[in-house]
C-alpha positions, 0 to 999 in steps of 0.5 A: 103565561110565561110558563106557556111561552117556555113550553112552546119555546122548548118544543120548538127547540126540540123539533129542531133536533129530533127525527128525520134528516139531520138537524134542520137548524144546521147547514146542509152537508155533503159527505163522501160515502166510502169503505164499500158503502160502510162509512161517511166523512164530511166534504163541506157545508153548503151555504148560499150555493157555495161549499165551506169547510167542516170540522175535521178529525184534527179539530178540537174535541168540542168542535167534533162533539158538536158536529157529531151531535148535529150530523152523526146521531144514530138513525140520522138519515141522508140521501145517497147520491149516485150518478148525480141523483137520489139513489137511496138512503144512508142511515147513520149507525154510530160515531165516536168523536173520541176515538183514535182514528175515526173521530170525524167518520160515521158508520152507516147502512144503505137502504132503498137502493140498488146501487152497489158501492165497492172499492173505488166505486163510491158515492155522496150523501147529503141532507140538501134538497136536490133537483131531480134533473140529473141524468143518472148516467154513470157507466164505463166508457164505450169503445170509442170514448175509451180510445179517445180518452186514452189517446189524450192521456198518452199525449199528456204523459208525453207532454210531461216528458214521459217516453212514448213506450212508457206512456203506452202501458197505461194503468187506471182506476175509475175510468167513468162516463157521466153526464153532468148536464143531461145533454146525452153527451158524456163527460169522461173522468179517469185516474191513470198512472204509468210506471216510470221506474221501479221506484217512481210513478207518474199519476194523472187525473183527467176530465175530458169533454166531448164537443158538439162537433164530436171532438174530445177535448181535455178540460182538466188535468193534474199531473204528479210524479211520485218517487219512492222517497216521497211515499210515507211508507217508502213503498212505491207499489202502495200507489198501485192500490190507489193511495195518493191517486185522485179518484172520482166520488160522484157528481152533484149539482149543489149550486142548482145551476143545472150542471153537476159538480165533480167530486173527487177524493185523494187517499192518504196514509193519515186521512183523505182529501177532497176536491170539487170541480165546477165547469166555468167557460167550458173548462173544469176548475177546482172550486173547493178543497178540504181534508179529513184527518183520520190518525197518524201513520 
């Protein structure tokens, strides 16, 4: 009798650690899909409709090993999230938690998807059960949207004491229209910068909403002035390739309230940082932040 109970218990434990999507015993996780769709790295665990920090590349070997065994086992499968909805399958190829610069990353392959991830067009992956209520809209802004967006961006730069002439020469990454609540009205997300001098850059991440009246309104912005001495490699032009900029990953409704949260990433020399924004009382607020150390510069 005791032997039978032992066998049943052993089979139950085995069922929690083998096959299908990542361990059911573990908390659901949301990952960033980066490096042209070749790599995932964790953003946060989801519990009780909230995000919590995972281990990162600077964690102990024991914690990294446990995370790897739970989430980075070869052939583990996750849902690819693009435009806020299921868009394919992410399959883990390998992870080496003892490596120098990829302890908390996994190499992946993408399957069953028409989504093209390349450069700053990135996505999310998760083992969460997701509702199929997302709009699936992720596109370039149309002429009107872009004109209104750039007008608000220039006004913000001027408000930050950037000259009118400098603010007119806008540069950007990831200028994107998404529909987080499936209303047919797109929210605009963009990463902008201007060259304030040969050794200085003004960076701006912004979210703009369109009101029912047709008015476009700034609902979140983050401005940063970066000088060459602040850059780890002392080369300000490195920023023009995306380093230090806050970039859209995608949107995903992890708390099930019908409004997708906006996920972003900031690239650094020693790893990536992640921010998540929620809409609260008509404004977007930062609800979560985390980082994943890769290795020393």
